[in-house]
N, C-alpha and C positions, 0 to 999 in steps of 0.2 A: 504494500500500500504506500502510495506517495502522499506525504503530508504537505499541507500548505506552508509556504514561506510567509510568515506573519511579520513582515517588516512594513508596517502601515505607511510610514512617511515615504520610504523609498518606493514602495509599490504604487502609491498614489501618484507619484511623479512619473513613474513608468507609463501608467495607463493614460496619463494626460498628454503623452508625447504625440506629436503629429506624424511620427514615422513608425507606425505600427502595421503589422500584418498578423494574420490569424490562421489557425488551423482548427477544423471542427472534426473530431473523431466520432463517427457513428457507423453502424453497419450500412452496407450498400443497398439499402431500401429507404423509403421515406419515413413513415411512422414518427418515432420520437425525435428524429433528426430534422424533420421538415421545417419546423419553425425557426430554429437557430440558423439554418442555412438560408431561409428566407430573409431574416434580419440582416445577415451579412451581405446578401445580394442586394437587398433594397438599400442598405446603407452605403453601397458602393465600396465596400471594404476590399483590401488586398487579402484574399483568403484562399485556402486550399482545403478541399474535403479529403479526409483521411479515412480509409476503410480497414478495420481489422479483418483478418481472415476468419471465415466461418463456413459451415457447410449447411446451407438452408435445406437441402434435400434430405439430410440425415439427422436433423435435430428439430424437435418441436419448437424450441425457443432458440434464438440466435446465440445467447450466451452459453448454451450447452455444447456449442461447436468446439472441437478440440483446440483450434488455434486461438480462439478468444480466451480460453482458459490460461494460455501462456501470457496474454497481454494484460489481463485485468488486474493483476497484482500491482501494476504500476499506476493505477487510477486511484484518485482520492477516496472513492467509495466503492471501488471495484465494480463500477457500472458506467454506462454511457448514456448520453453524449458527454464528451469532455472538450472544452475549449482551451486552446493555447493562445495566449497573447504575447506576441514577439516584438521586441523593440530593437531596432538596429541603431547602435550608437556611433560615435566617432570612430573612424578606423574600421568600421564594419563589424565591430563586436556586437554580439546579440545577447540579450537577456530575455527570459521568458517567464510568464506566470501561467498557472494552470487553474482552471475553474471547472467544477463539475455541478451536476444537477440542473435539469431543464429550467426550473423556475428561476434559479439564480443566473443562469446563462442568459435567458431571455431578458431579464430585468437589466442586467449589465449592458448587453448589446443595445437595448433600446435607449439607454441613457448615453451610450457612446455616440449614437447616430442621431440624437435629437428627436427620438420617437417616444419620449415619455412626457410627463407633465411639466408645465412651466411653473407650477406652484404645488403646494402639498395637497390641495383639494383636487386639482386636475390629476395628480399622480394617483390619489386614492380612487377616483372614478375610473381611470384607465385600468388600474389593477383589478377593480371589481368586474369590469367587462372581460378583461383578459382571463381572470380566474374562472368565470362562468364558462367561457369557451374551452379553456384549457382542461378543466376537470370534466366537462361534458365529453370531451374527446377520450380521455383516458378511462373514465368510469363507465360511461354508457356505450361508447363505440368499441373501444379496445377490450375492456374487461367483460362487461355484461353481454356484448354482442359477439365480437370476434373470437375471443378465447373461450368463453363459457360455452358457446354453441359448437365449437369446432369438432368436438367428438360426439355430438348428439345425433339423433336420427334425422332423416330428411324432413319428417313432419315437424319435429321440434325446431329445426333450423328455419323452416318456412314460417312457423308461428312467431319466432323471434324477429325475423325480418319484417313481418307484418306489424309487429308492435313498434319496431323502430320507425317504420315509415308512416304509421297512422297515429302514433301517440308520442313517442319519445322525441323524435326530431321536430314534429310540428309544435309541441309545447315549447321546446327551446327556441325555435325560430320565431314563434309568436311573441315571446317575451322580448327577444332582441329587436324585433321589428318595432315594438312599442317604444323602446329606448331610442332607437334610431329616428323614429318619427318625432319624438320629443326634441331631438337635436336638429330640427328644421329639415329633416329628410335630406341632408346634404351628403350622405355617404360616409359620414364619420361618426364615431361614438362620442368624441369630446372635441369641441371647438370646430375649426375649419381645416384641419390638417390630419394627415395620416399619423396614427400612433400605434403603439404596441397592440392595443385592443383591436384595431382594424386588421392588422397583419395576422393576429392569432385566429380571428374568425375566418379569415381567408384561407389559412393553412389547414385549419380543422376541416373545413368543408372540401378543400382540395383532397385531403387524405380520405375523407369519407367517400368522395367520388371514385377514388382509386380502389376502394373496397367494395362498394355496392354497384358501381357502374353508373355511367352518365344518365341513362334513361330513368333509372330508379331515383337517382338524386334529383333530377329536374322535375320529377312528379311532385316534389315537395318544395324545393328551393328553386325559384325561377322569377323572372322579372315581373310577372303578374301577381303571384302569390306573396312574394317577399321582395318588394322593390327596394327597400332599404338595404337589405343584405346584398342584393344583386349590385347595388351601387357601390357598396363597400368593396366588394371583390373587384369590380371594374376599376375603381380608383387605385387600388393597390397594384393591380396587374398592368396599369398604364405607365407606371414608373419605368423608364427605359432600362435601368440597371436590373430591375426585377424581371421585366419582360425578357431581357437577354438571358437571364438565368433559366427561366422556365422553358425557354425555347432552345436551350443549349443541348449539345450531344450528351454532356455529362448528366443533365437532368433526365433526358430521354432514356439513358441507361438505367437510372434509378427507377423510372417508370416501369421499364420492362422487368427489372428484378422484383419490384413490388408486386406487379401483376402475377408473376410466377409464384411468389410467396403466398399471396392470397389464394390462388388456385390450389396450392398444395394443401391448404387447411380448409378451404371452402370451395370445393369443385363446383358447387351449385351456383356460385356467384359468377 
């Protein structure tokens, strides 16, 4: 296990540097790595995706792959994703910091790229919308739907998908629509600019599309039924640096790997 370097003053100077680059380590699928990659792309960062080796065809979970077992001992919590922040100083000398855990990484990157609140109240609001989308993804989509049903019968899988499409997703989307409407239906959760909250909703729904397919997704989330959410996604995807990322060959490879991973556990999708 790699412990943190807790030199607060020195590290604060490092992350304030204008000469930073990043690496983001996560498996070569979307899922829990999707949002941090999106923030790095949207922020126009100099960054590189790093993929540990694993064998998705031979393991139910990525971290049970034999190669990942060799790597995880060097991670702060023996889990992914892990962000490295690298500063290049005078003479080309590099210093780096390591940060783990999704929530912490997302909060850090949002502040690095001006995607968080401009005061404590804005920050609290952004965090509330972010938290709602973030935990909806992990609890309802990944745990309750994707993993819980992966070994169930076809009838049970169909019933779970029906609940997701007719109850769980509509309840979440209706709540978020109301908040977006309250903010003048401008395609943002807080103020008139893209923040962490907008990006997290976009990536959650992007991930959901990759799991259940475009047609099922659009039966619930579309311009007519959910105009506020549709506008959030459109705003985020219109940023040139983000558009370049989701249209890149690297992203398309992650798409293909994710599709194969989903089919491995849910052939019916």
